[in-house]
N, C-alpha and C positions, 0 to 999 in steps of 0.2 A: 504494500500500500504506500503510494507516494503522497507527499504532503500537497494538498490541493490549494495552491497559491491563488489560482484564478477566482475561486469562490470565497476567499478570505479578504474582504475589503480593507479591514483594519491593517492587516499585514502588507497589503499592496501599497497602502499609503506610507507605511514605515519604510518599505523597500524603495519607493519612489524618492522619498526624502534622502535616504542614505545613498542612493545612486548618484545624486548631485554631489554629495560629499566624496564619494568614491572617485568620481571623475576628476574632481579638483585635486585630490591626493595623488591619483595616478599621473595626472598632467605635471604636477609639481615634482614628483619623484623622477619622471622621465626627463624633465629639464635638468634636474640636479645631476642625474647620471650622465647626461650628454655633456654638460659643462665640465664635470670631473674627467670624463674621457678625453675631451678636447684639451684640457690642461695637461694631462699625462702625455698626449700625443705631441703637443708643442714642446714640452720638456725633452721628449725623446728625439724629435727632429732637431732641436738645438744641439744636442750632443752629436748626432749623426752629421750635421752640416758644419760642425766645428765652432758653434757659438753657444757653448754650454751655459754661461752665466746669463746672457740675454734670454736664452730659451727658458731657463728656470724661472727668471723674473716674470717674463710674459706668461708662462704657463701657470704660474701660481695664481694669477688673477681669476681665470675661469675655474680653476680647481677649488680655490677658497669659496668662490661664489656658489658653486655647486654644492659644496659641503654645508654651507649656511642654509641653502634651500632645504636640504634633507633634514637638517637639525630643526629648522622652524616648523616643518610639517610633522615632526615626530609626535608631538602631543595630540594633534588632530588624528593621526593614524592610530594611536593608542585608544583614544575615545571612540573612534569608529569601530575598532575591533571589539571593544567592550560592549558597545551598543548592539553589535551583531549577535554576540553570544547571549546577551540578556533579552533583547526584544525580538530577535528573529528565531534563534535556536530555542529560546524559552517558550515562545508562542507555538512553535512546532511541537515541542514536547507536550504541551497542554493539549494539543490536538490529538496526540496519540493516547494520552492518559492524564487526567487532571492531577494525579499524584506525582507526576514527573516534574523535576525541577533541576536546574543546572546552577552550580556555584563555580564560576570561572577561576577563582583564585584558591580553591580548595582541591584536595585530592586524597590519595592514599598515602598515609604517613610512611616514612622510611622504616619505622619500627614495625608497622603492620606488613609492609612488603617482605621483611625478613621473617615475620611471624607466620606467613603462609607456608614457609618451608619448601617453597618451590625453587628457591635459588640458594646455592651454597656460598656464593661470593657476596660479601658485604660491599655495598657501593661506596665509592669515594666521592662521587658526584651524583646527586639525585634531584630530579625535577618531576613534579606532578601537578596536574591542573585539570580543570573541567570535570569536577565531580558531579555526576548525575545520580540522583536518588529517586526512589519510587517504590510502589507496591503493586504487584500484579496479583489481583485477587487477595489471598491471605499471605502472600510471600513478599517480605521486604527484601530489597536488593539495592546495591549501589555499585558504580564503577567509575573509573577515572583513567586518564592517560598517565602513563609513567615512563620515564626514561632514566634508567639506572646504569651507571658506568663505573668501572674501576680503572685505576691508572697503573702503569708500569714505568719505572724509572731505570734507565740503563746508562752506563758510562761509555762514552765513545771517545774517539781521539779528538773530537771537536768540543767535548764537554758533556754535560748531562742532557739526556733526551727523555722527555716525558711524553708518553703516549696514552691515549684514552681508548678504552674498549667497552663495547656494549655488553652489559649483563642481560638487560631486557629493554625493549622498546615496544610499547603497545598499550593494551588496555587490561587492567586488572578488574575482574568482576567478582563480587561477593554477594552471596544470597543466604538467607536463613534456611537451614535444612530441617528445622523443627525436631531436632534430636540432639541431646548432649552426648557427644561421643566420648567414650572412655579412653580411646587411643587416637592415633594419628594415621591417616591413610593418604598416600601420595601417589598420583598417577602422572607419569612423565613420558614424553615421546621416546620412541625406540629407534634412534639412529644408531650408527655404528659405534660411536663413543658410548652412548647409553647402553647399548647391548653388551659391550665389553664391561662396562660398569656393573651391569646386572649379573654377569658371570662371576665377577669378583665378589659382589654382594652376596651371591648365593653360596659361593664356595670359600670365601676368605673372610669377609667382614660384612657388617650391616651398614645401610645408608642412614646416617644420623640416628642409629639405634633402632632402625626399622628394617625388618627382613623382607626379602622379595616374596610377594604373594603370588602363588600360581592359581590362575583362575580357569574356569571351565570353558570360557569363550576363546577359541583359538584365534579368531580374527582380532580380538581385543589384545591378546597377548602378543600378537605379531606387531601391533601398532604401538602399544604402550608397555612400560615396565611399571608394575605396581608394588609399592612398599607399604608395609603396615606394622605398627607396633603391637597390634592385636589382630592376629590372622583371622579369627572367627568373626570379629566385628567388620574387618575389611570385606570379607565375603558377604556379610549381612548387608553392608552398605551397597556394594556393587552387585546388585541383583542382575540376573540375565537381561531384564527389561532396561535397567539403567545403563548397562554396558552397551546395549544396542543404541540407546539414545545418545550416549557420549560419542560413539563411533559416527553416528549420523551427523552430530554437531561438528565433529572434527572434519568430516568430508565437505562441510559447507565453508570451511575456512581455507585461506591460502597457505597458512603455516600451521603446523601441528600445535595443538593446545596442551596445557598442563593443568592438572587439578589437584586440590588437596581438601581433605575433610578434617577440620579441627574444631574441637568443642562442639558448637552448634551451627557452624558456618561452613559453607562450601566456597572455595576460591577457584577461579579459572583464570589462567593467564593466556591472553590472545596476542601473540606477536604480530605487529603491524609495521608497515614501512612508511607511513606518512602521518602528518599531524592533522587531527580532525578538528572540526568546529571553528575553523579560522575563516575570517571574512576575506573574500577575494578582493584584490586591489586592481589587477589588470584584466579581470573578467567581469562582465556585467552581473549585477545582482538580480536583474529582471529575469535572466536565464536561470531556471530552477535547478540546473544540473548539479552545481556544487552543494546547494542546500539539500537536494534529494539524496545525494551520496552520504551526507552526514546523517540524515534522518533514517536512511536504510541501515546504517551502522547502529544507531540507537535502537531501532525497532528489532534488529537482530539480537541485541543484548536483552531487550524487553521480552522477546519471545523465548529466551533460554528457559525461563520459568516454566513455560508451557512445553517446550521441547524436552526438558528433563522431568516433566511431570512433578514439579516440586510442590504443587498445591494439593497433591494427594497425600493426606496425612496418615501414613501407615504406622507412624510411631507417635507417641506422645512424649514431650520433653520430660526427662526425669527430674 
């Protein structure tokens, strides 16, 4: 279901007003980049033609002017992006479900990111934003964008080199599972490295104190490695029906998902390769493509509750 902009008069008015702002910002940014490029080109030609000092002096004029243009438009750009998330994405969320809301400056805390136990590497740099909360029937859920990185520092002949590596970039989804788990169950993708890790876990050591759980669904075991601190509970959680639903959910995503079941909550990590819910600057707001892409993502998250049948209360919380 796409968000019907044509029949939403209030949103059309908001988009029309914001489109004027977007065009002004896009035009100013374009001018700024052109002046900066011109300044750099003049400096370069000055060196090539043998007039480095005049080239630099003349080139600095458009370069500085272009930088000033970008600096002056920055506050308007920030306000424009905030308005898009609050008034456009916010309105689209209410269209899907009145319980849905977005908080652009909130997210999943780094402590909760590690609490999911889906990631063994603690981040050195962590960013989260665009927290969406809601309730599908009786199931509360929330999700947010997360970008977690770790750094490596190596000594080279030219000095110290610091490099940043992704731990995870995507969306972390959390939902109430309506049961207080006694143990921890973790489901991770089964790539080559994970498969090797599974062999060691089964034959040499445990993953974070959790043993590999052998399940009766062969397709599930081919796709995922399951760890559990309580083998009986892990099998109790991962019923044949739920495993089929998880496989189906995974087939709908570009990258393999990871899941964990801790206390009374289920976490799902969805790796993604782009930033969502951002206002377009060089594309028209009147074109619904960007907005519909974002709403499709939100609806996918919203439908997880139905996809995994979380509203069926087969347990009561202890």
